[in-house]
TORKOL-4160 file (C-alpha; in steps of 0.2 Angstrom, whole numbers, padded with zeros to 4 digits, m for minus):
239
<pt num="1" X="0041" Y="m0006" Z="m0085"/>
<pt num="2" X="0058" Y="m0012" Z="m0079"/>
<pt num="3" X="0058" Y="m0014" Z="m0061"/>
<pt num="4" X="0077" Y="m0011" Z="m0060"/>
<pt num="5" X="0074" Y="0007" Z="m0065"/>
<pt num="6" X="0068" Y="0017" Z="m0050"/>
<pt num="7" X="0066" Y="0036" Z="m0047"/>
<pt num="8" X="0078" Y="0040" Z="m0034"/>
<pt num="9" X="0081" Y="0057" Z="m0025"/>
<pt num="10" X="0095" Y="0060" Z="m0038"/>
<pt num="11" X="0082" Y="0060" Z="m0052"/>
<pt num="12" X="0071" Y="0073" Z="m0045"/>
<pt num="13" X="0073" Y="0091" Z="m0051"/>
<pt num="14" X="0081" Y="0102" Z="m0039"/>
<pt num="15" X="0072" Y="0118" Z="m0034"/>
<pt num="16" X="0081" Y="0134" Z="m0036"/>
<pt num="17" X="0083" Y="0144" Z="m0021"/>
<pt num="18" X="0080" Y="0163" Z="m0023"/>
<pt num="19" X="0087" Y="0174" Z="m0010"/>
<pt num="20" X="0075" Y="0188" Z="m0006"/>
<pt num="21" X="0082" Y="0205" Z="m0009"/>
<pt num="22" X="0080" Y="0218" Z="0004"/>
<pt num="23" X="0072" Y="0234" Z="m0003"/>
<pt num="24" X="0081" Y="0250" Z="0002"/>
<pt num="25" X="0075" Y="0268" Z="0001"/>
<pt num="26" X="0080" Y="0275" Z="m0016"/>
<pt num="27" X="0088" Y="0292" Z="m0017"/>
<pt num="28" X="0074" Y="0298" Z="m0028"/>
<pt num="29" X="0060" Y="0294" Z="m0016"/>
<pt num="30" X="0064" Y="0309" Z="m0006"/>
<pt num="31" X="0059" Y="0322" Z="m0019"/>
<pt num="32" X="0046" Y="0311" Z="m0028"/>
<pt num="33" X="0036" Y="0304" Z="m0013"/>
<pt num="34" X="0043" Y="0312" Z="0003"/>
<pt num="35" X="0050" Y="0295" Z="0009"/>
<pt num="36" X="0068" Y="0297" Z="0017"/>
<pt num="37" X="0080" Y="0285" Z="0026"/>
<pt num="38" X="0080" Y="0292" Z="0044"/>
<pt num="39" X="0092" Y="0282" Z="0055"/>
<pt num="40" X="0090" Y="0266" Z="0044"/>
<pt num="41" X="0071" Y="0267" Z="0043"/>
<pt num="42" X="0060" Y="0272" Z="0028"/>
<pt num="43" X="0049" Y="0286" Z="0035"/>
<pt num="44" X="0036" Y="0297" Z="0027"/>
<pt num="45" X="0042" Y="0315" Z="0031"/>
<pt num="46" X="0024" Y="0321" Z="0031"/>
<pt num="47" X="0015" Y="0310" Z="0043"/>
<pt num="48" X="0031" Y="0302" Z="0052"/>
<pt num="49" X="0024" Y="0285" Z="0047"/>
<pt num="50" X="0037" Y="0271" Z="0045"/>
<pt num="51" X="0035" Y="0263" Z="0028"/>
<pt num="52" X="0036" Y="0244" Z="0027"/>
<pt num="53" X="0049" Y="0236" Z="0016"/>
<pt num="54" X="0036" Y="0228" Z="0005"/>
<pt num="55" X="0028" Y="0245" Z="0002"/>
<pt num="56" X="0044" Y="0253" Z="m0005"/>
<pt num="57" X="0037" Y="0252" Z="m0023"/>
<pt num="58" X="0034" Y="0268" Z="m0033"/>
<pt num="59" X="0015" Y="0264" Z="m0036"/>
<pt num="60" X="0012" Y="0261" Z="m0017"/>
<pt num="61" X="0023" Y="0276" Z="m0012"/>
<pt num="62" X="0013" Y="0287" Z="m0024"/>
<pt num="63" X="m0003" Y="0281" Z="m0017"/>
<pt num="64" X="0002" Y="0285" Z="0001"/>
<pt num="65" X="0008" Y="0302" Z="m0005"/>
<pt num="66" X="m0009" Y="0306" Z="m0013"/>
<pt num="67" X="m0017" Y="0304" Z="0004"/>
<pt num="68" X="m0008" Y="0321" Z="0009"/>
<pt num="69" X="m0019" Y="0331" Z="m0003"/>
<pt num="70" X="m0011" Y="0348" Z="0002"/>
<pt num="71" X="0006" Y="0342" Z="m0005"/>
<pt num="72" X="0001" Y="0330" Z="m0019"/>
<pt num="73" X="m0007" Y="0345" Z="m0028"/>
<pt num="74" X="0009" Y="0355" Z="m0028"/>
<pt num="75" X="0022" Y="0355" Z="m0042"/>
<pt num="76" X="0038" Y="0344" Z="m0041"/>
<pt num="77" X="0048" Y="0358" Z="m0035"/>
<pt num="78" X="0035" Y="0364" Z="m0022"/>
<pt num="79" X="0034" Y="0346" Z="m0015"/>
<pt num="80" X="0053" Y="0346" Z="m0013"/>
<pt num="81" X="0053" Y="0362" Z="m0003"/>
<pt num="82" X="0040" Y="0355" Z="0008"/>
<pt num="83" X="0048" Y="0338" Z="0010"/>
<pt num="84" X="0065" Y="0347" Z="0014"/>
<pt num="85" X="0058" Y="0357" Z="0028"/>
<pt num="86" X="0049" Y="0342" Z="0036"/>
<pt num="87" X="0064" Y="0331" Z="0034"/>
<pt num="88" X="0075" Y="0344" Z="0043"/>
<pt num="89" X="0062" Y="0344" Z="0057"/>
<pt num="90" X="0061" Y="0325" Z="0058"/>
<pt num="91" X="0080" Y="0322" Z="0059"/>
<pt num="92" X="0082" Y="0335" Z="0072"/>
<pt num="93" X="0068" Y="0327" Z="0083"/>
<pt num="94" X="0075" Y="0309" Z="0080"/>
<pt num="95" X="0093" Y="0315" Z="0084"/>
<pt num="96" X="0087" Y="0322" Z="0101"/>
<pt num="97" X="0077" Y="0306" Z="0105"/>
<pt num="98" X="0092" Y="0295" Z="0101"/>
<pt num="99" X="0104" Y="0305" Z="0112"/>
<pt num="100" X="0109" Y="0296" Z="0128"/>
<pt num="101" X="0098" Y="0305" Z="0141"/>
<pt num="102" X="0103" Y="0306" Z="0159"/>
<pt num="103" X="0090" Y="0299" Z="0172"/>
<pt num="104" X="0085" Y="0316" Z="0177"/>
<pt num="105" X="0082" Y="0321" Z="0159"/>
<pt num="106" X="0071" Y="0305" Z="0156"/>
<pt num="107" X="0061" Y="0309" Z="0172"/>
<pt num="108" X="0058" Y="0327" Z="0166"/>
<pt num="109" X="0053" Y="0321" Z="0148"/>
<pt num="110" X="0040" Y="0309" Z="0157"/>
<pt num="111" X="0033" Y="0324" Z="0167"/>
<pt num="112" X="0031" Y="0334" Z="0150"/>
<pt num="113" X="0022" Y="0320" Z="0142"/>
<pt num="114" X="0011" Y="0318" Z="0157"/>
<pt num="115" X="0007" Y="0337" Z="0156"/>
<pt num="116" X="0004" Y="0336" Z="0138"/>
<pt num="117" X="m0009" Y="0322" Z="0140"/>
<pt num="118" X="m0018" Y="0332" Z="0154"/>
<pt num="119" X="m0019" Y="0347" Z="0143"/>
<pt num="120" X="m0024" Y="0337" Z="0127"/>
<pt num="121" X="m0038" Y="0328" Z="0136"/>
<pt num="122" X="m0044" Y="0345" Z="0145"/>
<pt num="123" X="m0043" Y="0336" Z="0162"/>
<pt num="124" X="m0040" Y="0345" Z="0179"/>
<pt num="125" X="m0021" Y="0348" Z="0183"/>
<pt num="126" X="m0023" Y="0339" Z="0199"/>
<pt num="127" X="m0025" Y="0322" Z="0190"/>
<pt num="128" X="m0007" Y="0321" Z="0187"/>
<pt num="129" X="m0004" Y="0317" Z="0205"/>
<pt num="130" X="m0020" Y="0308" Z="0209"/>
<pt num="131" X="m0022" Y="0298" Z="0193"/>
<pt num="132" X="m0007" Y="0297" Z="0182"/>
<pt num="133" X="0006" Y="0294" Z="0195"/>
<pt num="134" X="m0003" Y="0280" Z="0205"/>
<pt num="135" X="m0005" Y="0269" Z="0189"/>
<pt num="136" X="0013" Y="0266" Z="0186"/>
<pt num="137" X="0015" Y="0263" Z="0204"/>
<pt num="138" X="0002" Y="0249" Z="0203"/>
<pt num="139" X="0011" Y="0242" Z="0188"/>
<pt num="140" X="0027" Y="0241" Z="0198"/>
<pt num="141" X="0019" Y="0232" Z="0212"/>
<pt num="142" X="0011" Y="0219" Z="0200"/>
<pt num="143" X="0028" Y="0216" Z="0192"/>
<pt num="144" X="0038" Y="0215" Z="0208"/>
<pt num="145" X="0055" Y="0206" Z="0206"/>
<pt num="146" X="0057" Y="0209" Z="0187"/>
<pt num="147" X="0073" Y="0218" Z="0181"/>
<pt num="148" X="0065" Y="0234" Z="0176"/>
<pt num="149" X="0054" Y="0235" Z="0191"/>
<pt num="150" X="0067" Y="0245" Z="0202"/>
<pt num="151" X="0071" Y="0257" Z="0187"/>
<pt num="152" X="0052" Y="0261" Z="0185"/>
<pt num="153" X="0049" Y="0263" Z="0203"/>
<pt num="154" X="0064" Y="0275" Z="0206"/>
<pt num="155" X="0058" Y="0285" Z="0190"/>
<pt num="156" X="0040" Y="0287" Z="0197"/>
<pt num="157" X="0046" Y="0291" Z="0214"/>
<pt num="158" X="0057" Y="0305" Z="0207"/>
<pt num="159" X="0043" Y="0312" Z="0195"/>
<pt num="160" X="0034" Y="0328" Z="0202"/>
<pt num="161" X="0016" Y="0328" Z="0195"/>
<pt num="162" X="0008" Y="0341" Z="0207"/>
<pt num="163" X="m0005" Y="0353" Z="0200"/>
<pt num="164" X="0008" Y="0367" Z="0201"/>
<pt num="165" X="0021" Y="0357" Z="0191"/>
<pt num="166" X="0009" Y="0352" Z="0178"/>
<pt num="167" X="0004" Y="0370" Z="0176"/>
<pt num="168" X="0022" Y="0376" Z="0173"/>
<pt num="169" X="0025" Y="0362" Z="0161"/>
<pt num="170" X="0009" Y="0366" Z="0151"/>
<pt num="171" X="0014" Y="0384" Z="0151"/>
<pt num="172" X="0032" Y="0379" Z="0144"/>
<pt num="173" X="0024" Y="0369" Z="0131"/>
<pt num="174" X="0012" Y="0383" Z="0126"/>
<pt num="175" X="0027" Y="0395" Z="0125"/>
<pt num="176" X="0037" Y="0383" Z="0114"/>
<pt num="177" X="0022" Y="0380" Z="0102"/>
<pt num="178" X="0020" Y="0399" Z="0100"/>
<pt num="179" X="0038" Y="0401" Z="0095"/>
<pt num="180" X="0036" Y="0388" Z="0082"/>
<pt num="181" X="0020" Y="0396" Z="0075"/>
<pt num="182" X="0029" Y="0413" Z="0075"/>
<pt num="183" X="0044" Y="0405" Z="0066"/>
<pt num="184" X="0032" Y="0397" Z="0053"/>
<pt num="185" X="0024" Y="0414" Z="0050"/>
<pt num="186" X="0041" Y="0423" Z="0048"/>
<pt num="187" X="0047" Y="0410" Z="0036"/>
<pt num="188" X="0031" Y="0410" Z="0025"/>
<pt num="189" X="0032" Y="0421" Z="0009"/>
<pt num="190" X="0014" Y="0425" Z="0011"/>
<pt num="191" X="0003" Y="0428" Z="0026"/>
<pt num="192" X="m0016" Y="0431" Z="0028"/>
<pt num="193" X="m0023" Y="0439" Z="0045"/>
<pt num="194" X="m0040" Y="0441" Z="0052"/>
<pt num="195" X="m0041" Y="0452" Z="0067"/>
<pt num="196" X="m0055" Y="0455" Z="0079"/>
<pt num="197" X="m0058" Y="0462" Z="0097"/>
<pt num="198" X="m0070" Y="0455" Z="0109"/>
<pt num="199" X="m0073" Y="0453" Z="0128"/>
<pt num="200" X="m0074" Y="0437" Z="0139"/>
<pt num="201" X="m0087" Y="0433" Z="0152"/>
<pt num="202" X="m0079" Y="0445" Z="0164"/>
<pt num="203" X="m0079" Y="0460" Z="0151"/>
<pt num="204" X="m0060" Y="0459" Z="0150"/>
<pt num="205" X="m0054" Y="0465" Z="0133"/>
<pt num="206" X="m0047" Y="0452" Z="0121"/>
<pt num="207" X="m0038" Y="0453" Z="0105"/>
<pt num="208" X="m0040" Y="0439" Z="0093"/>
<pt num="209" X="m0028" Y="0436" Z="0078"/>
<pt num="210" X="m0032" Y="0421" Z="0066"/>
<pt num="211" X="m0018" Y="0419" Z="0052"/>
<pt num="212" X="m0014" Y="0407" Z="0038"/>
<pt num="213" X="0003" Y="0404" Z="0030"/>
<pt num="214" X="0008" Y="0398" Z="0013"/>
<pt num="215" X="0016" Y="0382" Z="0009"/>
<pt num="216" X="0021" Y="0381" Z="m0009"/>
<pt num="217" X="0006" Y="0388" Z="m0019"/>
<pt num="218" X="m0007" Y="0383" Z="m0006"/>
<pt num="219" X="m0013" Y="0391" Z="0010"/>
<pt num="220" X="m0013" Y="0375" Z="0021"/>
<pt num="221" X="m0010" Y="0380" Z="0039"/>
<pt num="222" X="m0020" Y="0391" Z="0051"/>
<pt num="223" X="m0017" Y="0397" Z="0069"/>
<pt num="224" X="m0026" Y="0408" Z="0081"/>
<pt num="225" X="m0019" Y="0418" Z="0095"/>
<pt num="226" X="m0029" Y="0426" Z="0109"/>
<pt num="227" X="m0022" Y="0440" Z="0119"/>
<pt num="228" X="m0028" Y="0449" Z="0135"/>
<pt num="229" X="m0025" Y="0467" Z="0132"/>
<pt num="230" X="m0030" Y="0484" Z="0141"/>
<pt num="231" X="m0037" Y="0494" Z="0126"/>
<pt num="232" X="m0033" Y="0513" Z="0127"/>
<pt num="233" X="m0036" Y="0527" Z="0114"/>
<pt num="234" X="m0020" Y="0522" Z="0105"/>
<pt num="235" X="m0027" Y="0506" Z="0097"/>
<pt num="236" X="m0016" Y="0507" Z="0082"/>
<pt num="237" X="m0001" Y="0501" Z="0091"/>
<pt num="238" X="m0008" Y="0483" Z="0091"/>
<pt num="239" X="m0008" Y="0483" Z="0073"/>
């Protein structure tokens, strides 16, 4: 081999550089898989889960949609109606959260979230003041001197988490939830009801209504409502 011929850098084949293309939400994904572009993010309108960029492929989106069995069994038109309703609800919630809230509104939102946690975990209402509020205070003490420390400290100081406040916030959440259930029943084309009367441990008369609504061609949501009523001879008025 001739020693004068040497393999230099110019003789090596150059590697071709491929620019990775960013996947975006196709317009057809909304009706086919229930995945929509909500403020620049690919989101499943059924479970509000953000879909990763590498998962924006038809086979993976179909696999995710099949996990929502109530919707996957519907026809294409039935799924589109369900997806449209969920999409409108999600965009409304996201638009509210993206608004520039004042400090007072942020503190009020924190109190509502704390009340929701207390109700969800079935804890005594007094824990808002004696458990939830002291935890962020200790957090602020540990991070003394950081930029966000004063903001968090002022917010915690201004948040009212007494048992009376938690009670009012839970009642407000319950009232809003009832209105949502009523609206779902009013907009449903078909409704089934099961009605019963009973008494509690104090012999107080109670009126129980359990209902289900139609979504597409399936009955897929139920709700129970319990009323304290004073029964009289004219019971037909409750129906």
